C-alpha positions, -999 to 999 in steps of 0.1 A, spaced: -407 -156 -58 -369 -159 -59 -351 -181 -84 -340 -203 -55 -377 -208 -45 -387 -216 -80 -359 -242 -84 -368 -257 -50 -404 -259 -60 -396 -276 -93 -373 -300 -76 -400 -309 -51 -423 -318 -80 -398 -343 -93 -397 -361 -60 -435 -364 -56 -446 -399 -65 -481 -406 -76 -500 -428 -52 -510 -462 -65 -547 -463 -72 -567 -492 -57 -594 -511 -74 -616 -533 -52 -636 -562 -67 -666 -570 -44 -681 -602 -56 -690 -639 -52 -673 -671 -60 -667 -660 -96 -647 -631 -83 -630 -651 -56 -619 -677 -81 -636 -707 -64 -622 -740 -77 -591 -724 -93 -559 -710 -80 -561 -674 -68 -538 -662 -96 -563 -675 -122 -593 -656 -107 -603 -627 -130 -592 -599 -107 -557 -614 -106 -557 -617 -144 -567 -580 -146 -538 -572 -123 -514 -590 -146 -526 -569 -176 -523 -537 -155 -487 -547 -145 -478 -555 -181 -489 -520 -192 -470 -506 -162 -501 -488 -149 -501 -476 -113 -531 -496 -101 -534 -523 -74 -563 -549 -74 -580 -560 -42 -600 -592 -45 -629 -591 -20 -647 -620 -36 -664 -644 -13 -680 -677 -23 -717 -677 -18 -718 -639 -14 -752 -622 -19 -760 -585 -24 -771 -585 13 -737 -599 24 -719 -573 2 -740 -545 18 -730 -558 52 -693 -559 43 -689 -527 23 -682 -503 52 -655 -526 66 -640 -531 31 -639 -494 25 -619 -486 56 -589 -489 33 -584 -464 6 -602 -475 -26 -604 -454 -58 -626 -477 -79 -652 -503 -68 -664 -531 -91 -695 -546 -77 -700 -581 -91 -729 -594 -71 -764 -608 -78 -758 -643 -92 -763 -660 -58 -794 -639 -51 -810 -653 -83 -800 -688 -74 -816 -685 -40 -848 -669 -53 -842 -636 -36 -866 -609 -49 -850 -585 -74 -864 -556 -54 -843 -567 -24 -812 -572 -45 -817 -538 -61 -820 -522 -26 -787 -539 -15 -769 -528 -46 -781 -492 -42 -769 -492 -6 -734 -505 -16 -732 -479 -44 -744 -450 -21 -718 -458 6 -690 -459 -20 -701 -428 -38 -703 -408 -5 -666 -416 -1 -658 -403 -36 -652 -438 -50 -660 -445 -87 -684 -475 -89 -687 -499 -117 -716 -523 -116 -711 -557 -132 -742 -574 -147 -755 -609 -139 -779 -627 -162 -804 -649 -145 -815 -681 -162 -849 -677 -179 -865 -701 -154 -856 -679 -124 
């Protein structure tokens, strides 16, 4: 390689900008921020912390009030048409409130996780605690 080629190569590295990584939160009203302003919903608060640390991540809030694991499983392919690097799945609370069998919820969550992982997306599963009487 000539000196000019090496210099040109090194210069090209300086002009390459890292692509912003996208984090998608798939959830219910807790994720959506039902009853509060969108900038107070927890995904927006996480984005503020990311911005304060000057990290190259962008949050997508795909929270939907009343969402169940079945609804999330129906929406996931459409949501992942955009580039997503990390998926936080925050579903299950409404399943419990509606008396949906945990076997069904588990199947829906596994479907969501499988679809995302097949696209090379890192998946983080948020836990929901059901009340003892459910």
